[in-house]
Biopython code that builds the backbone (N, CA, C, O; Angstrom):
import numpy as np
from Bio.PDB.StructureBuilder import StructureBuilder

atoms = [
    (1, "MET", "N", (0.850, -1.184, 0.000)),
    (1, "MET", "CA", (0.000, 0.000, 0.000)),
    (1, "MET", "C", (0.889, 1.238, 0.000)),
    (1, "MET", "O", (1.765, 1.371, 0.854)),
    (2, "SER", "N", (0.674, 2.131, -0.937)),
    (2, "SER", "CA", (1.501, 3.325, -1.032)),
    (2, "SER", "C", (0.944, 4.434, -0.156)),
    (2, "SER", "O", (-0.231, 4.429, 0.211)),
    (3, "ASN", "N", (1.810, 5.386, 0.171)),
    (3, "ASN", "CA", (1.411, 6.530, 0.972)),
    (3, "ASN", "C", (0.584, 7.484, 0.110)),
    (3, "ASN", "O", (1.066, 7.972, -0.912)),
    (4, "ALA", "N", (-0.638, 7.745, 0.511)),
    (4, "ALA", "CA", (-1.513, 8.621, -0.256)),
    (4, "ALA", "C", (-1.412, 10.067, 0.212)),
    (4, "ALA", "O", (-2.167, 10.919, -0.257)),
    (5, "PHE", "N", (-0.489, 10.358, 1.130)),
    (5, "PHE", "CA", (-0.345, 11.704, 1.673)),
    (5, "PHE", "C", (0.654, 12.520, 0.861)),
    (5, "PHE", "O", (1.590, 11.966, 0.284)),
    (6, "PRO", "N", (0.456, 13.840, 0.814)),
    (6, "PRO", "CA", (1.441, 14.697, 0.149)),
    (6, "PRO", "C", (2.792, 14.628, 0.878)),
    (6, "PRO", "O", (2.865, 14.216, 2.036)),
    (7, "LYS", "N", (3.830, 15.027, 0.196)),
    (7, "LYS", "CA", (5.167, 15.027, 0.789)),
    (7, "LYS", "C", (5.154, 15.823, 2.093)),
    (7, "LYS", "O", (4.642, 16.941, 2.145)),
    (8, "GLY", "N", (5.717, 15.241, 3.129)),
    (8, "GLY", "CA", (5.785, 15.897, 4.425)),
    (8, "GLY", "C", (4.567, 15.679, 5.313)),
    (8, "GLY", "O", (4.547, 16.141, 6.454)),
    (9, "TRP", "N", (3.568, 14.993, 4.815)),
    (9, "TRP", "CA", (2.361, 14.729, 5.580)),
    (9, "TRP", "C", (2.302, 13.252, 5.940)),
    (9, "TRP", "O", (2.844, 12.399, 5.237)),
    (10, "ASP", "N", (1.631, 12.971, 7.055)),
    (10, "ASP", "CA", (1.370, 11.595, 7.452)),
    (10, "ASP", "C", (0.019, 11.562, 8.162)),
    (10, "ASP", "O", (-0.631, 12.595, 8.325)),
    (11, "GLU", "N", (-0.388, 10.392, 8.573)),
    (11, "GLU", "CA", (-1.710, 10.250, 9.191)),
    (11, "GLU", "C", (-1.853, 11.114, 10.439)),
    (11, "GLU", "O", (-2.920, 11.678, 10.678)),
    (12, "ASP", "N", (-0.795, 11.225, 11.233)),
    (12, "ASP", "CA", (-0.859, 12.029, 12.450)),
    (12, "ASP", "C", (-1.103, 13.501, 12.127)),
    (12, "ASP", "O", (-1.912, 14.159, 12.781)),
    (13, "ARG", "N", (-0.414, 14.005, 11.133)),
    (13, "ARG", "CA", (-0.601, 15.416, 10.759)),
    (13, "ARG", "C", (-2.024, 15.657, 10.250)),
    (13, "ARG", "O", (-2.635, 16.674, 10.578)),
    (14, "VAL", "N", (-2.542, 14.745, 9.465)),
    (14, "VAL", "CA", (-3.916, 14.877, 8.967)),
    (14, "VAL", "C", (-4.890, 14.893, 10.135)),
    (14, "VAL", "O", (-5.819, 15.700, 10.157)),
    (15, "ARG", "N", (-4.687, 14.015, 11.098)),
    (15, "ARG", "CA", (-5.573, 13.977, 12.270)),
    (15, "ARG", "C", (-5.505, 15.283, 13.063)),
    (15, "ARG", "O", (-6.524, 15.752, 13.570)),
    (16, "GLN", "N", (-4.305, 15.876, 13.174)),
    (16, "GLN", "CA", (-4.156, 17.147, 13.887)),
    (16, "GLN", "C", (-4.923, 18.271, 13.181)),
    (16, "GLN", "O", (-5.580, 19.084, 13.831)),
    (17, "VAL", "N", (-4.835, 18.309, 11.862)),
    (17, "VAL", "CA", (-5.546, 19.336, 11.096)),
    (17, "VAL", "C", (-7.059, 19.144, 11.244)),
    (17, "VAL", "O", (-7.790, 20.108, 11.474)),
    (18, "LEU", "N", (-7.520, 17.908, 11.110)),
    (18, "LEU", "CA", (-8.950, 17.636, 11.278)),
    (18, "LEU", "C", (-9.422, 18.040, 12.668)),
    (18, "LEU", "O", (-10.484, 18.645, 12.811)),
    (19, "ASP", "N", (-8.646, 17.713, 13.683)),
    (19, "ASP", "CA", (-8.998, 18.051, 15.059)),
    (19, "ASP", "C", (-9.106, 19.567, 15.224)),
    (19, "ASP", "O", (-10.027, 20.065, 15.870)),
    (20, "HIS", "N", (-8.160, 20.289, 14.636)),
    (20, "HIS", "CA", (-8.171, 21.754, 14.720)),
    (20, "HIS", "C", (-9.485, 22.314, 14.179)),
    (20, "HIS", "O", (-10.138, 23.123, 14.839)),
    (21, "TYR", "N", (-9.867, 21.887, 12.986)),
    (21, "TYR", "CA", (-11.061, 22.436, 12.363)),
    (21, "TYR", "C", (-12.353, 21.931, 13.000)),
    (21, "TYR", "O", (-13.346, 22.657, 13.036)),
    (22, "GLU", "N", (-12.353, 20.709, 13.496)),
    (22, "GLU", "CA", (-13.557, 20.185, 14.137)),
    (22, "GLU", "C", (-13.835, 20.869, 15.471)),
    (22, "GLU", "O", (-14.982, 20.913, 15.916)),
    (23, "ARG", "N", (-12.798, 21.402, 16.113)),
    (23, "ARG", "CA", (-12.959, 22.058, 17.411)),
    (23, "ARG", "C", (-13.244, 23.559, 17.307)),
    (23, "ARG", "O", (-13.567, 24.194, 18.311)),
    (24, "GLN", "N", (-13.131, 24.125, 16.118)),
    (24, "GLN", "CA", (-13.366, 25.557, 15.955)),
    (24, "GLN", "C", (-14.830, 25.916, 16.112)),
    (24, "GLN", "O", (-15.722, 25.197, 15.661)),
    (25, "SER", "N", (-15.054, 27.049, 16.766)),
    (25, "SER", "CA", (-16.416, 27.588, 16.827)),
    (25, "SER", "C", (-16.712, 28.265, 15.489)),
    (25, "SER", "O", (-15.808, 28.478, 14.681)),
    (26, "GLU", "N", (-17.976, 28.601, 15.262)),
    (26, "GLU", "CA", (-18.337, 29.303, 14.030)),
    (26, "GLU", "C", (-17.628, 30.657, 13.952)),
    (26, "GLU", "O", (-17.201, 31.069, 12.874)),
    (27, "ASP", "N", (-17.501, 31.344, 15.079)),
    (27, "ASP", "CA", (-16.807, 32.637, 15.097)),
    (27, "ASP", "C", (-15.332, 32.476, 14.715)),
    (27, "ASP", "O", (-14.784, 33.293, 13.975)),
    (28, "GLU", "N", (-14.695, 31.414, 15.225)),
    (28, "GLU", "CA", (-13.292, 31.165, 14.876)),
    (28, "GLU", "C", (-13.150, 30.813, 13.393)),
    (28, "GLU", "O", (-12.198, 31.237, 12.739)),
    (29, "GLN", "N", (-14.094, 30.043, 12.874)),
    (29, "GLN", "CA", (-14.071, 29.703, 11.450)),
    (29, "GLN", "C", (-14.187, 30.964, 10.600)),
    (29, "GLN", "O", (-13.432, 31.153, 9.646)),
    (30, "PHE", "N", (-15.134, 31.817, 10.951)),
    (30, "PHE", "CA", (-15.342, 33.052, 10.204)),
    (30, "PHE", "C", (-14.101, 33.933, 10.265)),
    (30, "PHE", "O", (-13.689, 34.491, 9.248)),
    (31, "ALA", "N", (-13.502, 34.065, 11.444)),
    (31, "ALA", "CA", (-12.301, 34.894, 11.603)),
    (31, "ALA", "C", (-11.154, 34.355, 10.754)),
    (31, "ALA", "O", (-10.408, 35.134, 10.161)),
    (32, "GLU", "N", (-11.006, 33.047, 10.689)),
    (32, "GLU", "CA", (-9.934, 32.450, 9.885)),
    (32, "GLU", "C", (-10.165, 32.707, 8.389)),
    (32, "GLU", "O", (-9.225, 33.007, 7.653)),
    (33, "ILE", "N", (-11.393, 32.590, 7.958)),
    (33, "ILE", "CA", (-11.722, 32.847, 6.548)),
    (33, "ILE", "C", (-11.475, 34.316, 6.212)),
    (33, "ILE", "O", (-10.876, 34.626, 5.182)),
    (34, "GLU", "N", (-11.929, 35.207, 7.068)),
    (34, "GLU", "CA", (-11.719, 36.640, 6.840)),
    (34, "GLU", "C", (-10.228, 36.977, 6.792)),
    (34, "GLU", "O", (-9.798, 37.762, 5.947)),
    (35, "ALA", "N", (-9.447, 36.395, 7.682)),
    (35, "ALA", "CA", (-8.006, 36.652, 7.697)),
    (35, "ALA", "C", (-7.360, 36.186, 6.395)),
    (35, "ALA", "O", (-6.441, 36.833, 5.891)),
    (36, "ALA", "N", (-7.830, 35.082, 5.856)),
    (36, "ALA", "CA", (-7.279, 34.578, 4.594)),
    (36, "ALA", "C", (-7.558, 35.554, 3.457)),
    (36, "ALA", "O", (-6.696, 35.770, 2.606)),
    (37, "PHE", "N", (-8.750, 36.145, 3.431)),
    (37, "PHE", "CA", (-9.093, 37.102, 2.379)),
    (37, "PHE", "C", (-8.287, 38.393, 2.501)),
    (37, "PHE", "O", (-8.092, 39.093, 1.508)),
    (38, "GLU", "N", (-7.818, 38.714, 3.704)),
    (38, "GLU", "CA", (-7.093, 39.957, 3.923)),
    (38, "GLU", "C", (-5.591, 39.839, 3.685)),
    (38, "GLU", "O", (-4.890, 40.851, 3.714)),
    (39, "GLN", "N", (-5.085, 38.648, 3.453)),
    (39, "GLN", "CA", (-3.653, 38.474, 3.198)),
    (39, "GLN", "C", (-3.277, 39.181, 1.909)),
    (39, "GLN", "O", (-3.956, 39.045, 0.891)),
    (40, "GLU", "N", (-2.199, 39.930, 1.961)),
    (40, "GLU", "CA", (-1.772, 40.692, 0.794)),
    (40, "GLU", "C", (-0.955, 39.856, -0.185)),
    (40, "GLU", "O", (-0.776, 40.260, -1.334)),
    (41, "ASP", "N", (-0.460, 38.710, 0.244)),
    (41, "ASP", "CA", (0.401, 37.901, -0.627)),
    (41, "ASP", "C", (-0.338, 36.752, -1.306)),
    (41, "ASP", "O", (0.285, 35.878, -1.908)),
    (42, "THR", "N", (-1.660, 36.755, -1.209)),
    (42, "THR", "CA", (-2.459, 35.725, -1.871)),
    (42, "THR", "C", (-3.632, 36.369, -2.595)),
    (42, "THR", "O", (-4.033, 37.494, -2.297)),
    (43, "ILE", "N", (-4.167, 35.629, -3.548)),
    (43, "ILE", "CA", (-5.327, 36.091, -4.304)),
    (43, "ILE", "C", (-6.382, 34.995, -4.250)),
    (43, "ILE", "O", (-6.078, 33.812, -4.405)),
    (44, "THR", "N", (-7.603, 35.400, -4.033)),
    (44, "THR", "CA", (-8.728, 34.472, -4.057)),
    (44, "THR", "C", (-9.569, 34.803, -5.277)),
    (44, "THR", "O", (-9.914, 35.961, -5.512)),
    (45, "MET", "N", (-9.894, 33.778, -6.048)),
    (45, "MET", "CA", (-10.714, 34.013, -7.237)),
    (45, "MET", "C", (-11.677, 32.859, -7.443)),
    (45, "MET", "O", (-11.463, 31.746, -6.961)),
    (46, "SER", "N", (-12.735, 33.151, -8.167)),
    (46, "SER", "CA", (-13.698, 32.118, -8.534)),
    (46, "SER", "C", (-13.389, 31.663, -9.953)),
    (46, "SER", "O", (-13.122, 32.471, -10.842)),
    (47, "ILE", "N", (-13.433, 30.355, -10.139)),
    (47, "ILE", "CA", (-13.258, 29.795, -11.482)),
    (47, "ILE", "C", (-14.368, 28.780, -11.710)),
    (47, "ILE", "O", (-14.879, 28.194, -10.756)),
    (48, "PRO", "N", (-14.740, 28.570, -12.952)),
    (48, "PRO", "CA", (-15.761, 27.556, -13.207)),
    (48, "PRO", "C", (-15.292, 26.173, -12.729)),
    (48, "PRO", "O", (-14.127, 25.810, -12.894)),
    (49, "ALA", "N", (-16.192, 25.433, -12.151)),
    (49, "ALA", "CA", (-15.851, 24.105, -11.632)),
    (49, "ALA", "C", (-15.255, 23.215, -12.714)),
    (49, "ALA", "O", (-14.418, 22.359, -12.424)),
    (50, "SER", "N", (-15.673, 23.408, -13.937)),
    (50, "SER", "CA", (-15.156, 22.569, -15.023)),
    (50, "SER", "C", (-13.667, 22.798, -15.280)),
    (50, "SER", "O", (-13.003, 21.949, -15.873)),
    (51, "LEU", "N", (-13.139, 23.946, -14.834)),
    (51, "LEU", "CA", (-11.715, 24.240, -15.030)),
    (51, "LEU", "C", (-10.828, 23.813, -13.866)),
    (51, "LEU", "O", (-9.603, 23.880, -13.968)),
    (52, "VAL", "N", (-11.420, 23.382, -12.780)),
    (52, "VAL", "CA", (-10.645, 23.022, -11.590)),
    (52, "VAL", "C", (-9.562, 21.981, -11.892)),
    (52, "VAL", "O", (-8.427, 22.169, -11.455)),
    (53, "PRO", "N", (-9.849, 20.906, -12.608)),
    (53, "PRO", "CA", (-8.775, 19.937, -12.888)),
    (53, "PRO", "C", (-7.587, 20.567, -13.633)),
    (53, "PRO", "O", (-6.433, 20.254, -13.339)),
    (54, "GLU", "N", (-7.869, 21.441, -14.583)),
    (54, "GLU", "CA", (-6.785, 22.088, -15.324)),
    (54, "GLU", "C", (-5.983, 23.029, -14.435)),
    (54, "GLU", "O", (-4.756, 23.077, -14.523)),
    (55, "VAL", "N", (-6.670, 23.772, -13.584)),
    (55, "VAL", "CA", (-5.985, 24.698, -12.679)),
    (55, "VAL", "C", (-5.116, 23.911, -11.697)),
    (55, "VAL", "O", (-3.975, 24.296, -11.441)),
    (56, "ARG", "N", (-5.639, 22.818, -11.147)),
    (56, "ARG", "CA", (-4.849, 21.989, -10.236)),
    (56, "ARG", "C", (-3.610, 21.440, -10.927)),
    (56, "ARG", "O", (-2.523, 21.427, -10.350)),
    (57, "ALA", "N", (-3.776, 20.988, -12.162)),
    (57, "ALA", "CA", (-2.639, 20.444, -12.911)),
    (57, "ALA", "C", (-1.600, 21.538, -13.163)),
    (57, "ALA", "O", (-0.399, 21.288, -13.054)),
    (58, "LEU", "N", (-2.049, 22.737, -13.496)),
    (58, "LEU", "CA", (-1.143, 23.850, -13.727)),
    (58, "LEU", "C", (-0.382, 24.193, -12.449)),
    (58, "LEU", "O", (0.829, 24.408, -12.484)),
    (59, "LEU", "N", (-1.086, 24.245, -11.329)),
    (59, "LEU", "CA", (-0.432, 24.532, -10.054)),
    (59, "LEU", "C", (0.573, 23.454, -9.694)),
    (59, "LEU", "O", (1.662, 23.760, -9.208)),
    (60, "ALA", "N", (0.224, 22.204, -9.925)),
    (60, "ALA", "CA", (1.139, 21.092, -9.635)),
    (60, "ALA", "C", (2.400, 21.205, -10.481)),
    (60, "ALA", "O", (3.508, 21.008, -9.982)),
    (61, "ARG", "N", (2.230, 21.524, -11.768)),
    (61, "ARG", "CA", (3.396, 21.675, -12.641)),
    (61, "ARG", "C", (4.276, 22.830, -12.201)),
    (61, "ARG", "O", (5.501, 22.707, -12.212)),
    (62, "SER", "N", (3.685, 23.941, -11.817)),
    (62, "SER", "CA", (4.475, 25.107, -11.422)),
    (62, "SER", "C", (5.188, 24.890, -10.102)),
    (62, "SER", "O", (6.273, 25.435, -9.900)),
    (63, "SER", "N", (4.612, 24.108, -9.195)),
    (63, "SER", "CA", (5.278, 23.855, -7.911)),
    (63, "SER", "C", (6.382, 22.788, -8.048)),
    (63, "SER", "O", (7.224, 22.655, -7.160)),
    (64, "ASN", "N", (6.380, 22.049, -9.130)),
    (64, "ASN", "CA", (7.405, 21.020, -9.354)),
    (64, "ASN", "C", (8.616, 21.561, -10.093)),
    (64, "ASN", "O", (9.594, 20.836, -10.275)),
    (65, "GLN", "N", (8.577, 22.796, -10.517)),
    (65, "GLN", "CA", (9.681, 23.352, -11.292)),
    (65, "GLN", "C", (10.777, 23.868, -10.412)),
    (65, "GLN", "O", (11.784, 24.371, -10.910)),
]
sb = StructureBuilder()
sb.init_structure("model")
sb.init_model(0)
sb.init_chain("A")
sb.init_seg("    ")
for serial, (resi, resn, name, xyz) in enumerate(atoms, 1):
    if name == "N":
        sb.init_residue(resn, " ", resi, " ")
    sb.init_atom(name, np.array(xyz, "f"), 0.0, 1.0, " ", f" {name:<3s}", serial, name[0])
structure = sb.get_structure()
């Protein structure tokens, strides 16, 4: 059985992330989302769902270079 986790991730890390989000209150969730939108070094955009596979592939290629 091969590791289905991204590089640097393992089952323990996934469980920690899940635990973090499952324990958040709605106010904490909202604050985290708002903070993400306010970051100056990232961009959030909407794309058609049909393009998601192509965008993911493009991002994967660019991060592998």
